C-alpha positions in Angstrom: 0.0 -0.1 -0.2 1.6 3.1 -1.4 0.6 6.8 -2.3 0.7 5.7 -5.8 0.8 2.0 -5.7 4.6 1.6 -6.6 6.8 -1.3 -5.6 10.6 -2.1 -5.7 12.0 -3.2 -8.7 14.2 -6.2 -9.0 17.8 -6.1 -10.1 18.7 -7.0 -13.6 19.4 -10.9 -14.4 22.8 -10.2 -15.1 25.7 -8.0 -14.7 25.7 -4.8 -17.2 28.3 -1.6 -17.6 26.5 1.4 -16.9 25.4 3.0 -20.2 24.4 6.4 -20.9 26.1 10.0 -20.3 24.3 12.6 -18.7 27.3 14.8 -17.7 28.6 16.0 -21.0 26.1 18.3 -21.9 25.1 20.4 -18.0 21.2 19.4 -18.0 19.4 22.6 -16.4 15.8 21.6 -16.2 14.1 18.7 -14.7 12.2 18.1 -17.8 14.7 17.8 -20.2 16.7 15.6 -18.2 14.0 13.4 -17.8 13.3 13.4 -21.6 17.0 12.6 -22.2 16.7 9.6 -19.7 13.9 8.0 -21.5 15.6 8.3 -24.7 18.7 6.9 -23.5 16.9 3.7 -22.1 15.5 3.3 -25.6 18.8 3.6 -26.8 19.7 0.8 -24.4 17.6 -1.1 -25.2 18.2 -1.2 -28.9 21.8 -2.6 -28.2 20.6 -5.2 -25.3 21.2 -3.5 -21.8 18.3 -2.9 -19.7 17.1 0.0 -17.9 19.1 -1.3 -14.7 22.2 0.2 -16.5 20.9 3.4 -17.2 20.0 3.8 -13.7 23.2 2.8 -12.6 25.0 5.7 -15.0 22.7 8.1 -13.5 23.7 6.7 -10.3 27.7 7.2 -10.7 27.0 10.7 -12.2 24.2 11.6 -9.9 26.6 14.3 -8.1 27.5 16.1 -10.8 23.9 15.8 -12.5 22.9 17.4 -8.8 25.1 20.3 -9.3 24.2 21.1 -12.9 20.5 21.7 -11.9 18.9 24.8 -10.4 17.5 24.6 -7.1 13.8 24.9 -8.6 14.6 22.0 -10.9 16.2 20.1 -7.8 13.3 20.3 -6.0 10.8 19.7 -8.8 12.7 16.6 -9.3 12.5 15.7 -5.8 8.4 16.7 -5.8 7.5 14.7 -8.7 10.2 12.3 -9.8 11.4 10.9 -6.7 8.9 7.7 -5.8 9.7 6.8 -9.2 13.6 6.8 -8.9 13.4 5.1 -5.5 11.5 2.2 -6.7 14.1 1.9 -9.5 17.1 2.9 -7.5 16.3 0.7 -4.0 15.8 -2.6 -5.7 15.2 -5.7 -4.4 16.7 -9.1 -5.3 15.6 -11.3 -8.7 14.4 -14.1 -6.3 12.2 -11.7 -4.4 11.2 -10.1 -7.2 9.9 -13.2 -8.9 8.4 -14.1 -5.9 6.2 -10.7 -5.6 5.4 -11.4 -9.5 4.2 -14.4 -9.0 2.2 -13.3 -5.7 0.6 -10.4 -8.0 0.0 -12.3 -10.7 -2.3 -15.5 -8.8 -3.8 -12.9 -6.9 -1.6 -13.7 -3.5 -0.2 -10.0 -3.4 -2.3 -6.6 -4.1 -0.8 -3.0 -4.5 -2.8 -0.6 -3.5 -2.7 3.2 -4.3 -3.9 5.7 -1.8 -3.6 7.1 1.8 -4.5 6.1 5.2 -6.9 7.8 7.2 -6.9 6.1 10.3 -5.3 3.1 11.8 -6.2 1.5 15.2 -5.7 -1.6 17.6 -8.7 -4.2 17.1 -7.6 -7.2 19.4 -5.1 -8.6 17.9 -5.6 -7.1 14.6 -5.2 -3.9 12.7 -7.8 -1.9 11.6 -7.3 0.4 8.8 -9.1 3.1 7.0 -8.0 4.2 3.7 -8.8 6.0 0.7 -8.1 5.0 -2.8 -5.9 7.3 -5.0 -8.5 9.4 -6.8 -11.4 7.5 -5.6 -14.2 9.1 -3.3 -14.9 8.0 0.2 -13.0 5.6 2.5 -12.6 2.0 2.8 -12.1 -0.6 6.0 -9.9 -3.4 6.4 -8.5 -5.2 8.7 -5.0 -7.0 8.7 -2.5 -9.3 11.2 0.0 -7.1 10.8 1.2 -3.9 9.3 5.2 -3.4 8.3 6.0 0.3 7.4 8.8 0.7 4.6 8.7 4.3 3.9 12.3 5.0 5.0 13.8 7.6 7.1 11.7 10.9 7.4 14.4 13.5 6.3 12.0 15.9 6.2 11.9 16.2 9.9 15.2 14.6 10.6 15.7 17.8 13.3 12.7 16.4 15.3 13.8 12.8 15.1 16.7 13.1 17.9 17.3 15.2 20.8 20.6 16.3 20.0 19.7 17.3 16.3 17.0 19.3 17.8 19.1 21.3 19.9 21.4 21.8 17.4 18.7 23.4 15.4 17.1 25.3 18.1 20.5 26.6 18.9 20.4 27.7 15.2 23.5 25.6 14.1 21.5 23.4 11.8 18.3 23.8 9.5 16.7 21.5 7.4 18.1 21.6 3.3 15.6 23.6 0.8 14.5 20.1 -1.0 13.7 18.6 1.9 16.4 15.6 1.9 18.1 16.5 4.7 20.5 19.2 6.4 21.3 22.5 5.0 25.4 22.3 3.8 27.9 23.6 1.7 30.2 22.6 -1.0 32.3 21.6 1.6 29.8 19.8 3.8 30.2 22.4 6.4 26.3 22.9 8.5 24.5 26.2 7.3 23.2 27.9 10.3 19.7 29.4 10.7 21.4 32.6 8.5 22.8 30.4 5.6 26.4 31.0 7.2 28.8 28.0 7.3 29.4 26.6 10.5 33.1 25.9 10.7 33.6 23.2 12.6 30.5 21.1 12.1 30.1 18.8 9.3 27.2 16.8 7.4 28.1 13.5 6.3 26.5 11.0 4.1 22.7 11.0 3.0 21.7 13.5 5.0 24.1 15.9 2.8 22.1 14.9 -0.6 20.5 18.6 -0.9 23.9 19.6 -1.9 25.5 16.7 -3.4 22.5 14.7 -4.7 23.2 10.7 -5.0 24.3 9.6 -1.6 22.6 7.1 -0.5 24.5 4.0 -2.2 27.5 2.7 -0.5 30.4 3.7 -3.3 28.5 7.4 -3.0 28.7 7.3 0.8 32.5 6.2 0.9 33.3 8.8 -1.2 31.8 11.5 0.4 33.4 10.0 3.7 36.8 10.8 2.2 36.0 13.9 1.1 34.7 15.1 4.7 37.5 13.3 6.3 39.7 15.4 4.1 38.0 18.8 5.1 38.4 18.1 8.8 42.0 17.3 8.3 42.8 20.6 6.1 40.9 22.5 9.3 42.5 20.6 12.0 46.1 21.5 10.4 44.9 24.9 9.6 44.2 25.5 13.3 47.8 24.0 13.8 49.5 26.6 11.6 47.4 29.2 13.2 48.7 28.1 17.1 52.1 27.9 16.1 51.9 31.3 14.0 50.8 33.0 16.7 52.6 35.9 18.1 54.4 35.4 21.6 54.3 38.6 24.2 57.4 39.7 25.6 58.3 40.0 29.1 58.6 43.0 30.8 61.8 43.4 32.2 61.8 43.3 36.0 62.3 46.9 37.3 
């Protein structure tokens, strides 16, 4: 059950190299970028590749693609395309995909699109009131179990933990403008409530996606961790040099 009735796609049944170039020409429009992705998928299929190879190229080039997009276009992508990106980006194993496909074909699994209006315990069961997408009225259902698979709520990350909330209240952290995590600069330093860099507070990993783009896969997270570590090392070195260059006050002669 999800707002759009989407489900995670399976991995390809064979290894493929990434297919497609999305950075030689810097894309400044989300709509034009999406059109190019669709064209590239058609080209890939004509050459014997699947869409998986194109998505892998997008992941690898994601940081540069993101930097080329203006803020308004980043927000447009997140608002309209992110759900479709997520179900193709975060794939399930082929064996699991086969089981789900069989369940859908045989009627053992249903995928519903809509929103949940109310949920409550009824004895050992869970009663759910939901509203189907583009349908009037609500429907009722009772279930043995409910599994929430929405992932982290990055828009409300500051409220998720007390120490983050206290840093936000003190003005050291704020959400990014695209709703993917925390605001940070191109050097991954946190931006305070006034939009200024906090010199010694860094945002590393997926919560920096608003600035750096694709930061969910292990290769991208690893590269970003190395980048942040280099920033911290440079800061520590600069402080050591500053302390070493600090002038010493001359002792006054004894009178």
